[in-house]
C-alpha positions as CSV (number, residue, x, y, z in Angstrom):
1,M,0.0,0.0,0.0
2,A,1.4,3.4,-1.0
3,P,1.4,6.0,1.8
4,T,-1.2,8.7,1.5
5,P,0.3,12.2,0.9
6,K,0.0,14.6,3.7
7,K,-2.2,17.7,3.2
8,T,-0.2,20.8,3.1
9,K,-1.7,24.1,4.0
10,S,-1.7,26.7,1.2
11,K,0.3,29.8,1.9
12,T,-2.0,32.1,-0.1
13,P,-2.9,35.1,2.0
14,H,-6.6,34.9,1.0
15,K,-7.1,31.3,2.1
16,N,-9.6,31.0,5.0
17,P,-9.2,27.5,6.5
18,S,-12.2,25.9,8.2
19,L,-11.8,24.9,11.8
20,A,-15.1,23.0,12.0
21,P,-18.0,22.4,9.6
22,G,-19.4,25.9,9.0
23,V,-16.8,27.7,11.2
24,H,-13.9,29.5,9.5
25,R,-10.7,30.9,11.0
26,F,-11.1,34.5,9.7
27,G,-14.2,36.6,9.8
28,R,-15.8,38.6,7.0
29,S,-14.0,41.9,7.7
30,K,-10.6,40.2,8.0
31,M,-11.0,38.5,4.6
32,Y,-12.0,41.8,3.1
33,H,-8.6,43.3,4.0
34,K,-6.6,40.2,3.2
35,K,-8.0,39.9,-0.4
36,G,-7.4,43.6,-0.9
37,L,-10.9,44.4,-1.9
38,W,-10.6,47.8,-0.4
39,A,-8.1,48.8,-3.2
40,K,-10.4,47.8,-6.0
41,K,-12.4,50.6,-7.6
42,S,-16.0,49.8,-8.4
43,I,-16.8,50.8,-12.0
44,Q,-20.3,52.2,-12.0
45,T,-22.2,52.8,-15.2
46,P,-23.9,56.2,-15.4
47,K,-27.6,55.9,-14.6
48,Q,-29.9,56.8,-17.5
49,V,-32.3,59.4,-16.4
50,K,-35.8,58.4,-17.5
51,P,-38.2,61.1,-18.5
52,K,-40.9,61.7,-15.9
53,K,-44.4,60.5,-16.8
54,V,-47.0,63.2,-17.3
55,L,-49.6,62.6,-14.6
56,T,-51.8,65.6,-15.1
57,V,-52.9,67.7,-18.0
58,E,-54.0,71.3,-17.9
59,K,-57.4,72.0,-19.3
60,K,-59.0,75.4,-19.8
61,I,-62.4,76.0,-18.2
62,K,-64.8,78.7,-19.2
63,G,-66.4,80.9,-16.7
64,D,-65.2,83.8,-14.6
65,K,-65.5,82.1,-11.2
66,N,-64.0,78.7,-12.3
67,G,-60.4,79.7,-12.1
68,G,-59.7,79.5,-15.9
69,K,-57.8,76.3,-15.8
70,R,-57.8,72.9,-14.0
71,F,-55.4,70.0,-13.8
72,V,-56.9,66.6,-14.7
73,Q,-55.4,63.2,-14.2
74,V,-54.3,61.4,-17.3
75,L,-54.7,57.9,-15.7
76,K,-57.7,57.7,-13.4
77,S,-57.2,56.0,-10.0
78,K,-59.0,52.7,-9.4
79,H,-61.7,54.2,-7.2
80,L,-62.9,56.3,-10.1
81,Y,-63.6,53.4,-12.4
82,G,-67.1,52.4,-13.2
83,T,-68.7,49.4,-11.5
84,S,-70.0,47.9,-14.8
85,R,-67.9,47.0,-17.8
86,P,-68.8,48.9,-21.0
87,Q,-70.5,46.8,-23.6
88,V,-68.4,46.2,-26.7
89,Q,-70.3,46.1,-29.9
90,R,-69.3,43.2,-32.1
91,R,-69.9,43.0,-35.8
92,A,-72.2,40.1,-36.7
93,T,-70.8,37.8,-39.3
94,K,-73.1,37.5,-42.3
95,Y,-73.3,34.0,-43.7
96,P,-74.6,33.4,-47.2
97,Q,-78.3,32.4,-47.3
98,R,-78.6,28.8,-48.3
99,P,-81.7,27.4,-49.9
100,H,-84.0,25.6,-47.5
101,K,-84.8,22.0,-48.4
102,L,-88.4,21.1,-48.5
103,R,-89.5,17.8,-47.1
104,R,-90.7,15.2,-49.6
105,S,-94.0,14.8,-47.9
106,L,-94.7,18.6,-48.4
107,T,-96.1,19.2,-51.9
108,P,-98.5,22.0,-53.0
109,G,-102.0,21.0,-52.0
110,T,-101.0,18.8,-49.0
111,I,-103.2,19.2,-45.9
112,C,-101.0,19.8,-42.9
113,I,-101.6,20.0,-39.1
114,L,-100.2,23.1,-37.2
115,V,-98.4,22.1,-34.1
116,A,-97.5,25.5,-32.6
117,G,-98.9,29.1,-32.6
118,R,-102.4,30.5,-32.0
119,H,-103.8,28.1,-34.6
120,A,-102.2,25.0,-33.1
121,G,-104.2,21.8,-33.8
122,K,-105.9,23.2,-36.9
123,R,-105.6,21.8,-40.4
124,V,-104.4,24.0,-43.3
125,V,-103.6,23.7,-47.0
126,F,-100.0,24.1,-48.1
127,L,-99.7,26.4,-51.1
128,K,-96.0,27.0,-51.8
129,Q,-92.6,27.6,-50.2
130,L,-91.3,31.2,-50.0
131,E,-87.7,32.4,-50.6
132,S,-87.1,32.5,-46.8
133,G,-87.9,28.8,-46.5
134,L,-91.2,29.4,-44.8
135,L,-94.4,27.7,-45.9
136,L,-97.4,29.7,-47.2
137,V,-100.6,28.1,-45.8
138,T,-104.2,28.9,-45.4
139,G,-107.3,27.4,-43.8
140,P,-109.3,28.4,-45.9
141,F,-110.4,31.2,-43.6
142,K,-114.1,30.5,-44.1
143,I,-113.7,26.9,-42.8
144,N,-111.4,27.2,-39.8
145,A,-110.5,30.9,-39.5
146,V,-106.8,30.4,-40.5
147,P,-105.8,33.2,-42.8
148,L,-102.9,33.3,-45.3
149,R,-99.8,33.1,-43.1
150,R,-96.2,31.9,-43.0
151,V,-95.3,28.8,-41.0
152,N,-92.0,27.1,-40.4
153,Q,-92.0,23.5,-41.7
154,Q,-90.7,22.3,-38.3
155,Y,-94.1,23.1,-36.7
156,V,-96.1,21.3,-39.3
157,I,-97.2,17.7,-39.7
158,A,-97.8,16.6,-43.3
159,T,-100.8,14.3,-43.8
160,S,-101.5,11.8,-46.6
161,T,-104.6,13.7,-47.8
162,K,-103.9,16.1,-50.7
163,L,-105.9,18.5,-52.9
164,D,-105.3,19.0,-56.6
165,I,-104.4,22.7,-56.7
166,S,-102.6,22.6,-60.1
167,K,-105.3,24.9,-61.5
168,V,-105.1,27.3,-58.6
169,N,-103.0,30.4,-59.5
170,V,-101.0,31.5,-56.4
171,D,-100.2,35.2,-56.9
172,P,-96.4,35.9,-56.9
173,K,-97.1,38.9,-54.7
174,F,-97.5,36.5,-51.7
175,N,-93.8,36.7,-50.7
176,D,-92.0,37.6,-47.4
177,A,-92.3,41.3,-48.0
178,Y,-96.1,40.9,-48.2
179,F,-96.4,39.7,-44.6
180,R,-93.9,42.1,-43.0
181,R,-95.5,44.6,-40.6
182,D,-94.7,48.3,-40.3
183,K,-92.7,48.7,-37.0
184,R,-93.1,52.4,-36.9
185,N,-96.9,52.3,-36.7
186,A,-96.7,49.6,-34.0
187,N,-94.2,51.6,-31.9
188,K,-96.5,54.7,-32.2
189,A,-99.5,52.6,-31.0
190,R,-97.5,51.3,-28.0
191,K,-96.5,54.8,-27.0
192,E,-100.1,55.9,-27.1
193,Q,-101.2,53.0,-24.9
194,E,-98.5,53.6,-22.2
195,G,-100.2,54.0,-18.9
196,N,-103.5,52.5,-20.0
197,I,-104.0,49.3,-18.0
198,F,-106.9,48.0,-20.0
199,A,-105.2,48.4,-23.4
200,S,-105.0,45.2,-25.5
201,D,-102.5,44.1,-28.1
202,K,-105.3,43.7,-30.7
203,A,-105.3,47.5,-31.3
204,L,-101.7,47.4,-32.2
205,Y,-102.3,45.6,-35.5
206,Q,-105.3,46.0,-37.8
207,V,-105.9,44.0,-40.9
208,S,-105.7,46.0,-44.1
209,E,-108.4,46.0,-46.8
210,T,-106.0,44.5,-49.4
211,R,-105.4,41.5,-47.1
212,K,-109.1,41.0,-46.7
213,T,-109.7,41.0,-50.5
214,D,-106.8,38.7,-51.2
215,Q,-108.0,36.3,-48.5
216,G,-111.5,36.3,-50.0
217,A,-110.2,35.6,-53.5
218,M,-108.0,32.7,-52.3
219,D,-110.9,31.2,-50.3
220,K,-113.1,31.1,-53.4
221,T,-110.6,29.2,-55.5
222,L,-109.8,26.7,-52.7
223,L,-113.5,26.1,-51.9
224,A,-114.2,25.5,-55.6
225,V,-111.5,22.8,-55.6
226,I,-112.9,21.2,-52.4
227,K,-116.4,21.2,-53.8
228,A,-115.2,19.5,-57.0
229,N,-113.8,16.6,-55.0
230,P,-116.2,13.6,-54.7
231,E,-115.6,13.5,-50.9
232,K,-116.3,17.2,-50.3
233,K,-118.4,16.6,-47.2
234,M,-115.6,14.6,-45.5
235,L,-113.0,17.2,-46.5
236,L,-115.0,20.1,-45.1
237,K,-115.4,18.3,-41.8
238,Y,-111.8,17.2,-41.8
239,L,-110.5,20.8,-42.4
240,G,-113.0,22.3,-39.8
241,S,-112.1,19.9,-37.0
242,R,-109.1,20.2,-34.7
243,F,-106.4,17.6,-34.2
244,G,-105.8,16.2,-30.7
245,L,-104.5,13.1,-29.0
246,R,-106.8,11.0,-26.8
247,S,-106.1,8.3,-24.3
248,G,-104.5,5.3,-26.0
249,L,-103.3,7.3,-29.0
250,F,-99.5,7.6,-29.5
251,P,-98.2,10.0,-32.1
252,H,-95.4,7.6,-33.2
253,K,-98.0,5.0,-34.1
254,I,-100.4,7.2,-35.9
255,K,-100.4,7.2,-39.7
256,F,-101.3,10.7,-40.9
């Protein structure tokens, strides 16, 4: 076995031998002088002077007794912020209007059952599909008091009974613009009824004379088609009666 070499103490003046773990022979101030740190000159870079931020702005105020000017803070402090966040108006993305597909069971002349709305449960005659995808239907009005109106095909049940309306001329003026109401007149009527407890919504809308004449002409043509059918009595009763489910009847088992 080769003898282990003895550890020799370094003669460097800045060596600080350890007497015990964590305990050194010289203190911090003694080592500062031994290393000669007092002779070293600290090189300090010149500090860049930052421009001061403008905190207030001078504003002129009119009036003799208002002082003529006033200093207003540029950045408001937190206690001056509003409690509610301002609403940001976002631009609505306009998507191209796609043509609405019509169900195969819906053909001109099909008798349908309305599922929703004030005429729910009544049977109507489907005339045509409009550009918006809505269906143009009518009662006729003389049979079940359903006028010419637009209905979404989601709220319609198509039945197997159909009328031959190939000879019926549906006027092209029956479009989406024909059924739009004037909002200005409705808003005026609402303002006039403000404060009146007994006011009703019926006064807000009044049927025009052109709508009445158009409805009468359409009823005449449809009634002529119904009367020409050999089962006219059954059709009149069928259109005039309401649809409803009774006990023991399930909609998924009914054949319309």
